[in-house]
C-alpha positions in Angstrom: -22.9 29.4 62.4 -22.1 30.4 66.0 -19.5 28.9 68.3 -19.0 28.6 72.0 -15.6 28.5 73.7 -15.7 26.8 77.0 -13.6 28.8 79.4 -15.2 28.7 82.8 -13.1 26.0 84.5 -10.9 26.5 87.5 -7.9 24.6 86.1 -7.0 22.8 89.3 -4.3 20.7 87.7 -2.6 23.9 86.5 -2.2 25.4 89.9 -0.4 27.5 91.1 -0.5 29.1 87.6 -4.3 29.4 87.7 -4.4 30.9 91.2 -3.8 34.3 89.6 -4.5 33.8 85.9 -7.5 32.0 84.3 -6.4 28.9 82.4 -7.6 30.2 79.0 -5.2 33.2 79.4 -2.1 31.0 80.1 0.3 31.7 77.2 2.1 29.4 74.7 3.8 30.4 71.6 3.4 34.1 72.5 -0.3 34.2 72.9 -3.0 33.0 75.3 -4.4 29.5 74.7 -7.9 30.8 74.0 -6.6 33.1 71.3 -5.3 30.2 69.3 -8.8 28.8 69.1 -10.4 32.2 68.6 -8.2 32.8 65.5 -9.0 29.4 64.0 -12.7 30.0 64.3 -12.3 33.4 62.6 -10.3 31.8 59.8 -13.1 29.3 59.3 -15.5 32.2 58.9 -17.1 31.8 62.3 -17.3 35.2 63.8 -20.2 35.1 66.3 -18.7 33.6 69.4 -20.0 33.0 73.0 -17.5 32.5 75.8 -18.6 31.2 79.3 -16.5 32.6 82.2 -16.5 31.9 85.9 -12.9 31.8 87.4 -11.4 35.3 87.4 -13.8 36.4 84.6 -12.8 40.1 84.6 -9.3 39.1 83.3 -10.8 37.3 80.3 -13.2 40.1 79.5 -10.4 42.7 79.7 -8.1 40.6 77.5 -10.6 39.7 74.8 -13.2 42.5 75.0 -15.8 42.4 72.3 -13.5 40.5 69.9 -13.1 43.4 67.4 -9.3 43.0 67.2 -9.8 39.5 65.8 -12.7 40.5 63.6 -15.2 38.5 65.6 -18.1 39.4 67.9 -17.7 38.0 71.4 -20.5 37.7 74.0 -20.1 36.3 77.5 -22.1 33.9 79.6 -21.2 34.5 83.2 -21.4 31.6 85.7 -21.3 32.4 89.4 -20.1 28.8 89.9 -18.7 26.8 87.0 -21.4 24.6 85.6 -19.4 21.9 83.8 -19.6 21.6 80.0 -23.3 20.7 79.5 -24.5 23.0 82.2 -22.4 25.8 80.8 -23.9 25.3 77.3 -27.4 25.1 78.6 -26.9 28.3 80.5 -25.8 30.1 77.3 -28.5 28.8 74.9 -30.2 32.2 74.9 -27.0 33.5 73.2 -26.4 30.5 70.9 -29.8 30.6 69.2 -31.7 27.7 67.5 -29.3 26.5 64.8 -26.5 24.0 65.3 -23.4 25.5 66.9 -19.8 24.5 67.6 -18.5 24.2 71.1 -14.7 23.8 71.8 -12.6 23.9 74.9 -10.4 26.8 75.7 -7.6 24.6 77.1 -6.7 22.6 74.0 -4.4 23.4 71.2 -5.6 22.1 67.9 -5.1 22.7 64.2 -8.5 21.2 63.3 -10.2 23.2 60.6 -13.6 24.2 62.0 -14.9 24.8 58.5 -15.2 21.1 58.2 -18.1 21.1 60.6 -20.3 23.2 58.2 -20.9 20.0 56.1 -21.6 18.0 59.3 -24.3 20.5 60.2 -26.3 19.7 57.1 -26.8 16.1 58.3 -26.7 16.6 62.1 -28.9 14.6 64.3 -28.1 15.6 67.9 -24.3 16.0 67.9 -21.1 15.4 65.9 -17.9 14.9 67.9 -14.3 15.3 66.8 -12.3 12.4 68.1 -8.5 12.0 68.3 -6.0 9.2 68.8 -5.5 8.5 72.5 -2.7 10.6 74.1 -0.3 9.0 76.5 -2.1 10.4 79.5 -5.5 9.0 78.4 -4.7 5.6 76.8 -8.2 4.1 77.4 -10.0 6.7 75.3 -13.6 7.9 75.7 -15.9 6.5 73.1 -16.0 4.1 70.2 -16.4 5.3 66.6 -18.3 2.7 64.5 -18.9 3.6 60.8 -19.3 7.3 61.7 -21.5 6.8 64.8 -20.1 7.4 68.3 -21.0 4.8 70.9 -20.3 4.2 74.6 -19.4 0.6 74.1 -16.5 -1.7 75.0 -13.7 -2.2 72.5 -11.3 0.2 70.8 -12.0 3.7 71.8 -10.8 7.2 70.8 -10.5 10.3 72.9 -13.0 13.1 72.6 -11.1 16.2 71.5 -13.2 18.8 73.3 -14.6 20.0 70.0 -18.1 19.2 68.8 -21.1 20.4 66.8 -24.4 20.4 68.7 -28.1 20.7 68.1 -29.3 23.1 70.9 -32.3 20.8 71.6 -29.8 18.4 73.2 -29.5 20.8 76.1 -33.0 22.3 76.4 -34.0 19.9 79.2 -31.3 21.3 81.5 -32.4 24.0 83.8 -30.2 27.1 83.4 -27.8 27.3 86.3 -27.6 23.5 86.8 -24.2 21.7 86.9 -24.0 18.9 84.4 -21.2 17.1 82.6 -21.4 16.7 78.8 -21.0 12.9 79.0 -24.2 12.7 81.0 -26.1 14.3 78.1 -24.3 12.5 75.3 -24.7 8.9 76.6 -28.4 8.9 76.3 -28.2 10.2 72.7 -25.5 7.6 71.9 -27.9 4.8 72.9 -30.3 6.1 70.3 -27.6 6.3 67.7 -28.0 10.1 67.4 -24.3 11.0 67.8 -22.0 11.0 64.8 -18.2 11.6 64.8 -15.0 11.8 62.9 -11.4 11.0 63.7 -8.9 13.9 63.4 -5.3 12.7 63.3 -3.7 16.1 63.0 -2.0 18.3 65.7 -4.0 18.3 68.9 -3.0 18.6 72.6 -4.9 18.7 75.9 -3.0 21.4 77.8 -4.0 20.1 81.2 -0.8 20.5 83.3 2.1 23.0 83.6 4.4 20.5 81.9 2.2 20.1 78.9 1.9 23.9 78.6 5.7 24.3 78.7 6.1 21.6 76.1 3.6 23.3 73.8 5.4 26.6 74.3 8.7 25.1 73.3 7.3 23.4 70.3 5.5 26.5 69.0 8.7 28.5 69.4 10.4 26.2 66.9 7.8 26.8 64.2 
């Protein structure tokens, strides 16, 4: 199984930190945010990894190289302008192949075991999303989870963690180089009941602001 780490965003809410450093390379607990995810993928046996880059891409390439030091193989999908999540995935399909793949955000900290998604791949329709309890900064959540199916309906909602398993066909209708958000692609599939999901209640954080980054750094230092 292959994985894609989404690392092309500008990180506007992280400025001024991201004026000179790409958000995935901001450090917490002694290592860049993206490396925490990279190491968890490797421990789950996922060693073929695609990373999309746009903002200050040379720094990411220099920091991670070909991935050999983590016993993974990294290939890069360069975006002249950041294409959003679905657009970035569509642009990288040539590197991701024809089998279901994992995509995860570079700017989250999570202890989710990616190996759990191998079983989900055996019964995948179009996508399988990892949902989490709503954090204080996003109390309304994103999508409902009804008996294992993710739906865009009213009622109790959970927050999308930024990690999912996807059938490449979900993105084949997007012209490479097109900007498109993931929610735009998912909502149509949700209406058809083609998106499954699970709730992960373990350690997960969206590192979207300097304050959240500092809090994660403090907490990791105590471990």
